[in-house]
N, C-alpha and C positions, 0 to 999 in steps of 0.2 A: 282455613284462610290464612292462620298461621304460618306452616310451612309453607304456605305458598309466596309469602312474606317473606321469609327466611331465605330462599330457593335466590328472590329476586336480588334480596341486599348482596347474596354469596356471586351472584351473577354478573352483578355489578364491579363486584372485589375483583373477582378475577377479569374484568373487560378492563378493570385500569391496571393492574398491572402487566397484562397483556400488552396494552397501548406502549407501557412505557418499556415495556421491555426492547419492542420493536424500535421506537423512537431512537434509544438509546443505539440500541445495536444500528439502526439505519445510519444515524446520526455520525457514529466514529467513521465507518465506515466510506458515504458519500462524500465526507468531506477529503478523503484523501482516495481519489479514485487509482489512484499509483501503485500505492502499496496493498489496493482490492484486487488490482488487476492483476498483480503478482501469483496471490494467491487464489484466481479464477483459475491462473495459466496453470498453476500445480496439481489442479481438482481438473481438468480436462488433460493432461498430460497422463496423470494416476489413470482416469479411467476412457484411456484411448481417444481422447476424441481432440488428437490435433487440429484435425483441418477446423477447426471453431479459433484456432488462438488468435488466429490475427483481429475480430472480433471479441479479444477481452476485456477492453476497453471499454464498450459498449456495453458487454453483460456486468461490467464492472458500475456504471451509474445508472442502468437503465433496474438491476438487480437490488440494488442499494435503497436507491430513490423512492423504489416499490414500498421496500419494507418501511420506511419512514412516511412514507405517504398512507398505508395502511395503521401506521400506527395513530397517526393522528386523526385518520378516520372513525378509528377505534376508541380514540379518548371522547371525539365528540359527539359521536353516536350520526354520524352519515352513511346514510346507506347502508347502514347497521344489517340487515340480513342478509345481504352480498357480501359483504365485508368480512362478515362471521364465516362464509364460508371458504372465501381464500382462506383465513386467518387459518382453520383446520386441515387445510390442505397442506399448506405451506407448512405447517405443524410436524405433521404427517410425513411428507416428502424429508423433512429434515431430522426429523427423529431416526428415521431408514438409515440416510445417508451418514450424520455420524455416530451411530450404531458401526455401521460398517469402517468407515475411520478408523474407528477405534479398536475393531478387531481385523475384520478381513484385510483392506487394505489402507493400514496403519501411515497418519501424516503426525508431523509434527505436530501440527497448531490448527486447527477448527477454520480460525481468522472470525469468529461469528461475530467479536467484539473488535475487529482489527487490530492496531496495535495498541490502544488505549487498554486493553485487560488481554493478558493468556491467558490462555485455559487450554486442559489437556483434553484429547480427543474423549475420553472417560467424562472427564467435567463435563464439557459443552452437554457427551448426549445424555446426564441427569440434569442439566436445563430443561433440554428439550422434553425430556419425558415427563420432568415435573408441572412444566408450559401445555403439552398436550391435551392434560384431562381442561385443562383451562380454558380450551379454544373449543374444547367439545359443549361443556356448560355453554360458552356465549352462544355456539350457535343452538345449541338446545333452546335457550331462551329465548332467544328471538326467531324461532322457525316459523312461529303465525304472520311474523310479520312479509309484506308485498316485497319480493324481490326487485324486480325495478319501477318504482315510486322516484317519478323523477319531479321532488318539490325543487322551484323553482334553488331556494335559499343550499337545496343539498346540492345541485348542482354548481351553484357557485362554491361551496366550498373543496367539491370534488377538483373541480379544474386551478382551485387559489391553492391546494393541496400538493397536486401532481407539478405546477408550475415551479412551485416554490422547491420542491426537492430535487428535480432535476435540471433546476437550474445552475442547484447548489452544488451539486457533482460538476458540473461543467467549469462553473467559476472556476472550482478549485483543483476543475483538470486545466485550465489556460493559463492557468498561476499557478498558486501552492496553496498547499493543505492549511486550511484557517486557521488548524491547531495540529502545533506537530507533538503527536506522539512517540516521537524516535530519540535515540541518542546524540543522532546530532542533528538536535536541535538549534536555534541560534541560544548562545551565553553559553554552550559547553565547549571545553578546550579540551580538542580531540588526544592532545597526546597524554591530559592526565590520564583524562577520560581512562588511557590505552593501559596509563601503569596501573589504575585501580582497579581494572579487568587483569591484569598480572598477576597482581599481588591476591588476588581472589583466591579458595580456599578451590584445588582442583587434585584430582586421584586419577591417573592415567586417563586425561580430557583431551580427544580431538575434535575440531572442527574441522568437517566433510564436505566439499562444495560436490551436486552432483547436476552433472550435465549432461547431456541428449547430443549423440552425434548429427548434424545437419542433413548428411547425405544417406548414413545407415542407418537411423534412427535408437543407434548402439545406447544403452547407457551407462552414464562409467562415474566412479568417485572418484575425486582430486583430494591430496592433501593441500592444505594454503600454501605450501612451499614448493608444490610443482604449479610451473611456468606454461606448463601445457592448454590449461582449459581460457590461458587470457586472447587464444586464437579464435575471436569471434565468430569468423568467418566457417570456425569447422563447427566449433562445440556452441550449443545456446546451453543456458542455465537451469535450471528444473526448479532443485529447491540446496537450502546449506541445513544440516543439522549437527549438533552436536553429540559426542560419543555417553554423554552424560549431562543431567537437565539443573542449569545454570541461571545466573539470572540474566534477563535477559539483554542487559549492557553489554557479555561477557559476547557471545557473538557476535555482535553486531559491529563491537567498535574493534573486537580483534581481527577479523576480515578487511581493515581500514589496508589497504598498502597500495602503496604510489613505488610504480617502476619505471628504469627505462630499456632501453635496450634488454640489457644483461642485468641491470644491478637494483637491488631494493633499494629507492630513496626518501623512503617514510620521512626517516627522524630528519633529514636534511631540509625536508619541503618544512615540517610543522618549527622547524628551528628558525626560520626566517623570523625576521625581527620587523616590525612595525606591520604597514597592511599588505595582504597579499591577494591580488586577484585571481580564482583558479578556473578558468573558464569550463563548464562541459561543454563534449561534442560528441553525440552517443555516432556518429557517422559522417563525413566530412563529404562526400557524394551526398548526401540528405542533407544537409543542411540547408534550412532555407535561407534564400537569398536576403529578407528582411532582418532576420537574424545574425546573416555575417557579418548584413554592414554596422548592425549593434554594437558586435562585439566589437569589430574595427575600429569604430568609434572611441569603446570603454579602454581598448588597448593605446590610441592615441590620444586617451586626454589624462593614462598613467606614465605613459614616458613624460608628457611634460610635467606630471606633478611629480617625479619619480620613485611610482611608486612598482613593483615587480607583477608579472602576469607570469601566468603560466597555464601550458592545456593539458586536461587532461580526458582521455578517448579509451574506451575497448576496443581499438581499434588496435591490429597487430602492429605496430612502427618501424618494425625490419630494421634498417640503416637511417628511417626520416627521425628525424630528431628536434624537429623544427615545422611551425606551421604556419603558414604569411595569411592574416584573414583581411589584409588589402593596405594597411598602414605599419605593413612588418613585420621581421620575423616571432612566433611567441614557442620557447621551448614546452614541447609535448612528451607527454607521459604518457605510461598506461595504469588505466584501475578497469577490475572487474565492473564487466555490463551491470550487474546486482546491487554491486554495492555501490555504485555511481547511483544510479537511479531511487535508492536509497539512501544516500547522501541528499541529491537534489528535490526527489521527486516529480522531477520532470526529464525531456529528452536532453536537450538543450537548454541551458544557461551560465549561473552562475555563482560560485560560493564564494562568500569574501570572508578570509582570515586577519584577523589583526593580533600577532604576537602567537597564533596555533589558537585563538579563540574564535570560535565562527559568527560573525557580527550581524551577517545580510545573505539572504539568497535569492534569487530571483531567478525564476521562469524567463526566457532568450527574451519574450517579446515583452517584459517588463525591467528591461534594461536601457535604462535614459543612463547617458554619461556627462 
């Protein structure tokens, strides 16, 4: 009897630890579906599943929402026998996956806690290796229970957790992350952050951009100073890494670059005094009409208030340096697609600077002049 009570207490502890891990991991990823989608794309590319890339956002919201939902169900012991089976299967799968990521197919960051906490592949594998026995203990503890026990309260809680998790991911997809864990969050002065990154201790460190040729599938590495990768019609971003482990702020801030047709104008743009609206457009051809209308209204209001407006896009500019949103021409500049999505966390929208400091960011549907 005493040993049975000790085992039940240990299983209870394992369940709580497992549940809290799933909740934290799922939450920090589901509130940033754009960042998670980039990590999903990286994994799909590494394992040769490029055909699934168009569904990366669906995978992002679904997988992270399911993780958050599973954590809540474990914590509150909802459908515990069934959910313990799912927990054991998922921990077994991710333990194997992270072992492969640390050995056979190395990745820089497994992304298990999104951008909130960076873990190396080996650290992630160690975490999963420690959680796997806990998942087994929880499954063993509740294996005598019925798998399909449909109690009304459990059905209600299951639907509640599912709806909450999926809506949270969808909300952050159509708007912006509830919490921004990246260096480009509101309140950051980009130029000062770049200067801090520049004086960080570096020994033969280089930031490498990995791109795939859209036609041939060829993988190629570029240096930041190389401009060929900026041709979004030819090259598709895969990942970015550095030749030495550095603080997370360095590679992200160091990649911030604004160019016109043939010149880097980053310093010039960040030196603009007062307010500056940076309209971010992934593709002018695919820009929704309502979004273009909101941007046009913002441009018109900015002109009335003598506020400067520029446009950032990963599309090649060639000789085109302006774009007419319907209320006048706006100067256009190039920015890498992955950097722009890291900055904005959306396909289209606006980033507002005040003397180089980010004071606001809005998804296109949230632009209200």
